[in-house]
N, C-alpha and C positions, 0 to 999 in steps of 0.2 A: 532416487525412490525415499520416501518419507516413512517414518517409523509410526504415524498418527495419520487419522484421517483429516484432510482439509478441504476447504471448499474454494471454489474458483468462480468470481463473479464475471457475468458476461458483460461486453463492452455497452450494449443498450440499458442492462440494469446498473451499470456504473455511472453511465451519463446520467440518467434519471436522477440516481442518488447525489449526484454531483449537484444537478439542478435545483433539486428539492431540498437538499441539507440534510438528507438522511444518514449521509457517510461522514465517516472521519477518516480522511487520506492520511497515509504514511508512506512517504518515498524512502525508500533504504539504499538508494544509490549514494554515491559518493557527492562531495560538494560540488566540484566542476560539473558533473552531470546534472545535479539538481538547480545549478544555476543557469545552467543552458538551456532549460526549459522543464518545467513540473506542472502537475495536473493542478488548478487553480484550487487555493487553500491546504494543499498537502503538506503535512508537518515533515521536517526534515530530521530523520534517525537514521544515519549510514550506518550499514552493516558492520563496517570496521568497528564501528564503537557502537554498536546497537544496545540499547537500554530499554528493555520492554517496561520497567517501572515509569519512563518518561511518557508512555503512552497513555492518555485517559480510559479510564473504563466508560464505555459507551453508555449514555444514558438510556432509557427505555425509548425505543422505536427507532435508534439509531445504531449503525454497525460499523465497526472499524475494519477497514480496507488496506493491506498492504500491498506495494506494489514496487517494481524495479524498472529494469530495462526490458528484461525479455521473461521474468517469471523464474527465474533459477533462485536469485537473492531472495525474493521474497520468501521462497520456501524454507530458506535456511532460517529468514528471520522467524518465521513461524515456529521452527523447530526450537530456536533459542527460546522463544516466548514460553514454549509449553514446558520447556526445562527450567525455566524460572517460575513456573507455576501460573502462568496465565493462557487458561483455557479458552478465553473470549478472543483470542488473536489466532481466528482459525480460516479466515477468509483471505485470498489474495486475487489480484487480477493478473492471471497469467499471460495476458498478451502484452502488459507492461506499458512503459510510455511509448516502445514502438508500436503496439496495437492502437494506442491513443493517437499517436501521430499520423499513423496509417489510415486512421478515419478522418484526418484532416480535422482534427478538433484542436481547440487553441490550449496554449500552455502559458503559463506566467514565468517569467525570466528573473533570475536574481536571487540573492539567499533571503 
């Protein structure tokens, strides 16, 4: 349960945002998970070393989306960002990489 409101982007909107470049993706899984497959273009910022300051402020017309494996760590990352004063990091893909892979969508491999 979170102590602040957050948003959850659905798969179709995530897919569209990845395709049209309107999203900045941040993967908060650990290095081995990220290397085994991540959404194309996602920044690597693992929860174990999560630093909200390393996430750029989205320019006008763009949105930062945080994701993990299944939605739990992304909520933790949003809470950490909020505590660090980042009110803009309030949206995640609750389905995580499992939801992305479950829809048979492609991933990039490597760090």
